[in-house]
N, C-alpha and C positions, 0 to 999 in steps of 0.2 A: 136494740139488739142488733149486732152487726156481724153475725156469723157469716152472712152472705159475702163479707169482704175477704174471707179466707180464700187464698189463691189455690190454684190447682197443685202447685208444688207443696204448699203448706198442707193441703189435704193428704197428699201422698205421704208426707213425713208423719203426720198425725196417725194415719191408718197403719203405717208400718211400725211405729215406735211408741206410740202413746195410748191409743185407744184399746179398751179391753178386748180380749180374745178368749175363745173357749179352748178346751184342750186340744182341739184339732186345728187351731190357728185361725178360726173363723171370727170375724168381727162381731162383737155383741154389744158395742157401745158406739154412739154417735158423737160427733164433735160437741154438740149441745149437751149431751149427757156427760161428757168428760168435764166440761166447765161447771156444770151443776154439781157433779160429784165433788170437785175440788172446793167450790164455793161453800157447799153445805158443811164439809168437813172442817174447813178453816174457821167458818163462822161459829161453829159449835164451841170453840174455846172460850167465847165470851161468857157462856153460862157459868164457867168456873169462878168468875169475878162478880157476876150480877145475875141472880136467879130470875130477875124480872125482865131481863133483856129480850128483845125480839130478835132471835137468831134467824128467823125466816127473812125478816126485812134486811138484816145485815148480809145474809147469804145473797140476797138479790143485788145488793150494792157490789159485793165482790164479784158476782157473776157478770154484772154490767161492766165493771172495771176491766175484766179479762176479755169478754166478748167484743167490747169496743176496741180491743187491742191497745188500750192505753197503758196497761201494765201486765206483765207476765212473770210468774215465779219461776225459779230454776226447774230444770227438767224433772228431777225426782219428785217434786211436789205435784206436777201435772200427771206424772205416771202413777204415783203411789198413794196420793191422798184418797182416803175412803176405801182403800183396798186392804187385803190381808197383810201385805208387806208393811205398808205404812211408813216407810223410811223416806223422809222428805228433804234431807240435807244433800247438798251437792258434794261437799268435800270435807275432809278431816285431816288432822295432823296427829301422828302417833310418835311417841318417843322410841328411840332405839338405844337401850341401855347396854353398857359394856360388859355383858355376860352372855353366855350361850343361852341361858334361860330367858333373859330379857330380849335377846335378838329374836328367838323363835316364838316368844309370846307376841311380839310385834308382827311376825309373819302370819301367825294364826289370826290375830285381830284384823290385819289388813285383808286377809282372805274373806273374813266375815263381812267387812265393809264393802269389798268389791262385789260380793254375792248380793248385797242389798242395793247395789247400784251407785255407790259412792266412789270417789277418788281419794287418794291419800298423799300426804306430804310427809317426808321424813328428813331429819337431819342425822347424818351418820358421823357427826363431829365428835360424839362421845366415845366412839370406838377407838381403841388403841391402834397405833400404826402397825403396818405389816412388819414382821420380823421381831417385834418386841416380845418379851418373855410373858408366858402365861403361867403364873406361879402355881395354880391349882393342878395343872397337868404336866408341868415341866416342858411343855411345847412352846411354839411361837405363834403369835397372832397372824392371821391371814390378811387383816386390814379391811377397811370400809368397802372398797370396790368389790372384793370377793363376796361379801355379804349382800351387796346390792344385786348381784347376779342371782342370789337365792330368792330375794324378794321379787325380782323380775320373772323368774320361773314360776313362782307361786301365782303371780298375776296372770301369766299366760294360761295357767291351768284353769283359773276361775273365770276370767273374762266377764266379770260383773253380771253373772246370771243371765246373760243373753240380752239384757235391755240396754246397757251402756258398756262400752269397752273399758277394760282396766286402764287406769291412768295414775301415774305416780309422779311426785316431785322428789328428787334427791338433792340434798344440799350438803356441802362440805365447807367448813370454814377455810378461809384463805391461809390461816396460820397452822392448819393441820399438817403434820409431817408427810402425809400421803397426798398432798394437794396436786402434785404433778401427775401422779397416776390417775387421779380423779379427772383432771382436765383432759387427759388423753383417753378416758374410758369409752367414749362414744365416737372415737376416730373412725372406727368401722361401724357403718350405719346399721349393720345387722346385729350389733351387740346392744344389750340392755334396752331393748326396743319398747318396753312399756314404761320408760322413765323419760321425763324431761329432767335435765340436770342444771343446777345453778351453783355458782361459786358464791359463798357468803362472804362478802367483802366488808372490811372494817374501814372506819375513817383513818385509822393509823396507817393502814396499807396504802390508801389513796394518797395520803400525805407523803409516804415513802416513794410512791410513783412520781409524784411531782418533784421531789427532791433528788430522784434518781439514786436512792440509797437502799441498803439492805433492810430486811425486816426479819423478825424472829419466827421460827417454827416452834410450836408449843406442844409438848407431850400432853394429850388430853387426860392421862391418868394422874400425872404428878403436877401439871400446871407449870412445869419448868421448861425453859428454852432448851431445845436439843439440836439446834442448827439454825441456819439463816440462808436466805435466798435474795437475789436481786429483785426488788419489787418491779422494776421496769421490765425485766426479762420475763417474769411470771405474767405480768399484765399483757405483754405482747404475745405470750403463748395462748392466753385466753382469747385474745383478739384473733389470732391466726386460726384457732379451731372453730371459733364462731364464724369466721369468714369461710372456712371449709364446708361446714354443714349446719350452722346455726346453733351448735352446742359447744360449750355451755353458755347459758345466760348468766346474768349476774343479779344478785340482790344485795342491797346495802343494809347489812344487819343492824348497824347502830341506829339507822333511821327507823327501822321497824321497831326497835326497842325504845327509841325516843318517844314514839307514840303508843307504846304499850300501856294501856289504861290500867292494867292490874299487875304492876311489877312485883307485888308481893307473892304472886303465884308462880313466878319464874320468868325466865327469858324466852323471848320468841326466837326460835331457831330455824323455823321452816315456814313454808307457805303451802297453799293448795297447788295442784298440778299446773295451773296457768299463771300463778304468781301474784294474783291480785288480793289474796286473802291471807295475811300473816295470822298465825294462830298459835296459841300455847298448846302443849301436848294434851290430847284428848278433847280439844275443842272442835266444834263443827261450824261450817258456814252455811247460812240460810240466805240465799240470794234472790233478788228479783230485779227486773229492769223496766224502766219507764220508756215507752216509745215516743221519742221526741217529735217524730213526724205528726203524731196525733195531738201534740201540744201547740201546733201552729194554727193561726186563723188568717183568713184571707181578707186583705184590706183593699182599698182602691189603688194602692201603689204596690201591692204584692203581699207576701206572707211575712208575718211576725209572730213572735212567741206570745201565747196567751198565758201570762203568768198567774192569772186567777185559776184557770183550769189546771195548770201545772201544780199550784199549791194544793188544790183539792186532791189531785192524784197522789201527790207525795203523802199527804195526811192518811189517805186510805191505804196506801201501800205499806207505810210503817205499821199501821194497825194490823194489816194482813200478815206481814212478816213476823211480828211479835207473836201472833196467834200460832204461826207455824211451829214455834219453839214448844208450845204447850201440847199440840196434838201429834207431834212427831214421835215415831216409834224408833228409838235410837238402837243401833246395832250392838252397842255395849252399854251396860249400866253406867260405867265410868264416864263415857262420853255424854250421856244424858245429864249426869250430875254437873260435869264441868261446863257444859253448854248453858245450862240453866243458871249457873252461878254468875255468868257475865252477860248472858242474853244478847250476844252480838248478832247484828243483822247487817246485810250488805245491800243497800238500795243503790242501783246504778241506772245506766241509760243505754239505749240502743237507738239506731236511726239517726245518729248525729250527722253523718255525711249526707244522707238524703235530705235532712232538714236544711243544711247549708245550700244544697242544690236548689231547693224550692225557694229559698230566700235570695238566690243569686249571688252567694258569697263563696269565693274560691276557698277550698280547704287550706291551701298553703298561703294564707294571707294574714296580716296582722289583725284585720277585722274579725276573722274567724277565731283566732286565739283569744282576743278580747271578749268575744261573745261566749266562748267556752267557759271562761272564768266567770262571767256574769251568770250564766245559766247554772253552772255547778255550785257557785256560791249560794244562789237562791235555793237550790235543792238541799244543800248542806244545812243552811240555816233553818229552812222550813222543816226538814227532817228532824233536826235536833229539838225544835219546838214541839213537834208532834210527839216525840219520845218523852219529852218532859211532861206533857199533858197526860200521857198514858201513865207515867209514874205517879201523878197525883191521884189517879183512880185505882191503880193496881199495885203501887209500891215500886221502889227502885229495884234495880238488879241486886241480888244478894251481896255482891262484893263492892257495892257502891261506897260504903263507908271507909274502905281501905284502898280505894281507887284514886287515880289522879284527878278525878272529876268531883271529889267529895266537897270541895269548897264552892262549887257552882250550883246551878239549878239541879233539882232532882232529875235523874235520868232513868228511864226504863231499860235502856240498852247501852252497853259499854261502847259499841261502835254502831254507826248508822249507815255510812255510805261506802260503797265499793264499786269500781268500774270493772265488770267482768266481760270476758268474751261471750257473746250471746249466741253464736253458732246456730243451732236449730231454733232457738227462740225467735231470732230475727227472721227466719224463714216463715215461722208461724205468724209473726207480726207483719210480714210483708215489707221489711225495711232493711237498711244496711246494718251491719253488725257492730255492736258496741260503739266505740269512738273511732273505729277504723275508717279510713277513706274507702271509697268504692274500689274493689280489687280489679274488676274488669267490667266495662259497660255492656258487653255482649259476648256471648260465646255460642258455638254451634253444639247442639246436643244431638247425638246420634240415637235414634230410636231403634228398638230391636228389629223392627221390620225393614230397616235399611233407610228409612226416610230421615231427613234432617230438619231440626227445628232451631231457629235462632232465638235464644233467650236474651232479652234486652232489659236493662234497668228501667223500671216503670217511670221514674222521673224523666229520664232521657226520652223515653217513648212519648210522653206527654209533650215535651219540648219540641221534638221533631215534628209531631203532628201539628202543633201550634204554628210552626214555621213552614208547614207544607213540604217537609223534606223526608217524611217517613216513606221509605220504599225498600224493597228486598235487596237491591244492589248496595245501597248504603249500609244497611244492617249487616250484610255479609262482610263488607269492608271493615266495619267496626269490629265485628266478631273475629276477623282475621288478626287484628292488631290489639284488640282489647281496649284501646283508647281512641278518643276522637281527636287527639292532638294533631294528626296528620290529615284529617278530613277537611280539605279546603272548601268543600260544599257547605260546611257548617260555618256560620259567622264566627269571626275571631273572638268576639265578646262572649259567645256561648262556650267556645272551646276553652277559654280562660277559666270559666267556672267549672266545667265538667272535667276535672282532672281526676285521674285514677291513681292508685297507690304508686305506680312506677313513673308517673309524671311529677311526683312530689319528691323534693330533695330529702334525704334522710334527716337532715337537721330540722326540717319542718315537721316531720313525724314526731321528733323529740319535743319540739316546742308545744305541739298540741297535747302530748302526753303530760308534760309538765303543767300546762294550764289546768287540766282536769285534776292533777294530783294536788295542786295547791288547796283545793276545797274538797278533798276526799279523805275520810278518816283512815281507811285502810290503804289499798294501793290500786294502781291502774294496770290492767292487762292490755298490752298493745304490742304489735309486731312492727318493727321498723324494717320495711322492705327495701332491699338494695337490688340494683340491676346486676346482671351476671358479670359485667366487666368492672364492678366496683373493686376498689383496692383495699388492702388491709389497713392502710392509713386512714381511709374514710371510715371504716368500721371503728377504728381506734378513736377517731374524733367524736363519733356518736356516743361511744361509751363515756368519754370524758365529759361531753356536753350533758348527758343524762345525770352524771354526778353533780355537775355545777348547777344544773337547773332544778335540783331537788327531787328528782325521781327516786322511787324506792327500788327500782329494778329496771332491767331492760332486756328485751328479747329481739334478736335480729334474724332475718332470713335473706340470704343472697340467692337470687334466682338461679335455679339449676345446680345448686351446690350439693344437693344430695344425689350423687351421680347414678345410683341404682334406679332412680325414678326417671332418668332421662333416656329416651329410647330413640336410637337412630335407625330409621327404617329405610335408609337410602338403598340398601341392597335388595329390598324386597322384589323390585321389578327387574333386577339384572337377569340376563338370560341364564347365567350359570346357576341361579337360584331355582331354576325350573327343572333341573334334573333330579330324578328321584325314582324310587321304586313304587310303582302303582300310583293310584290317585292320591294317596295320603302323603307322599313324599315330595310333591312337586315344589312347594315353597317351604324352605326350612324354617324352623323356629328361629327367633332372634336371640343372639347370644350377647350378653353384656360383657364387654371386654374387661371392665373394671373388676368384676367378681366372677366371671366365668359361668354364671348361671343362665338357664334357658328362659327366654320370654316367649310366650305364644305369639304367633303371627297375628296381625290385626284382623278383625272381622271385615270381610269385604263389603262394598257398598251394595252389591246385588247378589242375591242368592235365590235358589229354587229348592223346593222341598216336598216332602211327603208327610202326611199325618195319618196315623193308624190308631184305631181304637182296639184295645185288648182288654180282656177280663182278667182281673187279679183277685186275690182272695177277699178283698174288702170292697170291690166295686169295679168301676171302669177307669182305665188309665189311657190318656191320649198322649201319644209320643210323636213329636214332630222332629224330623231330621232335615236340616237345610244343608245345601252343598253349593260349591262354586266349581270353577274349572279345575281346582286342585283336590277336590274330594269333599267329604263331609266336614263342615266347619263348626256346626253347633247343633245342640240337641235341646229341645224343650219338652217339658211334661206338664200336664194338668190332669186333675182328677175330676171324676163326675160327682154328682150330688151325693152319691152313696158314701163318699169319704175317701178313705185311704190314708196314706202317709205323705201329704203334699210336700212337707219340708224335706223328707228323706229322698223322695224321688227327684225333687228339684236339685238337691245337693249332688246327687249322683249324675244328673244330666249336666250340671255346670262343670263338674270335674271331668266328665267325659269330653265335653267341648274343649276345655283347656288342654287336655291331653292330646286330642286330635290336632289342635292348632299348634301344638308344641312339637309335632313331628313323631309322636308315638303311633305305632302302627295300629290299624283298626283291629287286627287279629289279637294284639296284646290287650287292648281294651276289652274286646269280646271275651277273651280267656279269663280276665279278672272278674267280670261281672256275671258270666253265665253260671247257672246252677245255684246261685245264692237263694236260700230258701227262707220263706217268711212263715210265721205261725199261722197266718190266715190263708195259706196256700190252697188253691184249687187247681185242678187240671183242666186247662182249656183245650177243647178239641182242636187238633191240628197244630197246636203250638206248644202247649204244655208249659206255660209260664209258671215259674215257682215263686216269683217275687217281682217287685218293680224293677230292681237292677237287672234281673234276668230278662224281663220284657224289653228293657232298653237295649241290652246286648243283642238280642235276637233281631230287633228291628234295625239296629245299626248295621248288622251284617247283611240283612235283607236289602236295605237301601244301597249299601256299598256295591253289591252285586248288580243291582239294577243300573246304577250310574256307570259302572265299568263297561256295560254293554252299550253305552250311549256316548262314544267319544266325540261325535260331531256336535251333540248338544252342548258339551262343555265349552266349546269355543265361543258360544254366544254370551258368555259371562264377562267378556272383556269390558272393563269399566269405561264409561264415556270419557273421551279425551278431554272435555272441558272441565271435568271434575278433578280436584287434587287427589292424590293418593290418600286414602283414609289413614289416620294416625291413631294409635292407641292412647298415647299420653299427651304430647304437646298439642294444644289448640292455638295458643298465642305464641308467636316467635319471641326470640330472646329480647328484642327491643322493648316488648311490653311485659315480658316475663313468661316463661313456660308455665302453663297450668297443667298439672298432672292429673291423670284420670282417677276417678273414684273406683275402688276395686269392686264396688257393688253394682253401680249403674253405668260407669264409664264416663260420667260427666266430670268437668273440671273441679279441682279442689282448691281451696284457698288456705294459706298459712295464716294462723291467727293465734297469738298468745302461746306459741310453742306447740300448737296442735294444727291438724288439718281438718277442714270441714267441707263437706259437699253440700252446696246450697240447693241441689236438686232432690236428693233423697234423704239428707240428714245424716249420712255417715260421718263419723268423726273419730279421730284417733290422736292421742297425745303420746309423745315419746319418739 
């Protein structure tokens, strides 16, 4: 049992997002308890097939598989197995029919899925083009993009029940008459924010690109050509928008359907939000990942893969994922029926980059690509054999006789392997994510009390200690750049191995993706990272290479291309920025010139504050107000043992902090919060607090008056000259890629599979 291997970051993520809580948000489950809950639930499925099976022993096997961090199922399984919700699938695909009833049925079904913690993929290709006639009403159709905005708004309202944020994939065929509007629909990063979008590209279109010829636009209602466009110009438009902000991605529809195991059930039109799981309408994906770091063994000459252990792990993981299908509580009956008809699972990997580092193999090398093929081929073959053995005991998937597999060995599952982004799973597993390279080897994390911690990749940490080079100065240098490429203190042969995503040429990203794709049933989720100064031509070359190398789709992200995330704080220390009214106006909020919206000024390195205990209707509330030379900059709250509304008071404090650092006057904040009443109100002598917000307002004003009387004190807050000005978003400069701040904890986020993930607190968002 290896729960002791759970890192501090992993424990933070588990406590915040996975472990059971009571109605007041207090933890009522341990990490050990979570794994036992999941293992017991998944093992119970065996009793359906054999009444004499020892499910207790099987649960122990599944428990050890997870606690040894050899394999982890997708997040909904960890969150929901054995609980009332019981929804264990990560993602779903829903059809969008060309009728008002069909469209809003899908909106309703998507809301139910998001509420249960799942993400959804849609193809909008069946919807008639904008401006076409609607015979039933005599009006004109508004087109796919207008309805995508409806789906986006519904997702925003639901936000997946608070456990996982709403995520969608929107796909439109390249030959749809509204394709140009679709390609442009996320040009403004504030539009359709809960969607990743991908253009569904056909082989015929790519052939037209190569020939520099036109291609036909097809009316989805009639199937007739209604126009034509230059394939090369449309392809270049896709490239240009991807270069601008990473949207749209592309998926190769004909390749998805080439590997459609059950073509009698329809065409594959869409994928899940990160693109790795092509699904028929109403199918769900049940994913899990093997931690490849745990599949290594140390020899006299270094590390190598233990293929015996890997085979045993694959066998158990396939058994585990097949059981998930049986114990799952599906959000719609139709989804349950469709999923059980094909019994698709998606077994993938994580920790690939860390495994290469431990073996001393550069990610961007032919040796790494060859090893990727060897490892994934073994997982693919072993996984198929495991599914075949399950079929002998339990029967084939119901659609086997009409599937493309019918002439081969009996199979329990229509698909076995998928390479998913592992996001929070890799944080729990303590390894690199999916098959991505390491994004940055170190970064500086600002703690709320003003201290700094340097977070360093554990494999690099071990190597630096082995070389006697581990010291604060070097770590901060690495954190500043994110890469070791320019650290001459580190031997060249080590720097050659420890490459990060921005040291790797985009074409090498594609070569690695293609290597895994060759032995993966479904698809591979991977982001090709480009430096900020990459050209559109380079993006175009990568898209073409992905097509030629047999990838099923590709997502790119050019550093700093989503401008609203880039924050220029150069004006913060200018003298003209220190003029203002009262202590709250001294440093203005930061305005983003691209969009004209206000960004709060950064939190200072050094603050001073007061904490006061007040009585509220349901117990004690502790309010902390911190300030610097410019006034109050942050508010914190905590509740006593008697309870209270910790989430509500924390939310109020956070919003007050953001408002004050955005230049809102303290009087305005006070006026908005004072006098709000709570059902649990009591009258506290001398203060008369009527609620948590009222208490926060009164203490804010009290502290404001105190610090206004201490002008000389405020001068002592000048930050030390040897420290850089703290920044809200960029941690690593453009040479290694700006890493933007997590909105929940302020740590850097990584771009992965069309999403962002914070490896500190587990925050993630797609779209």
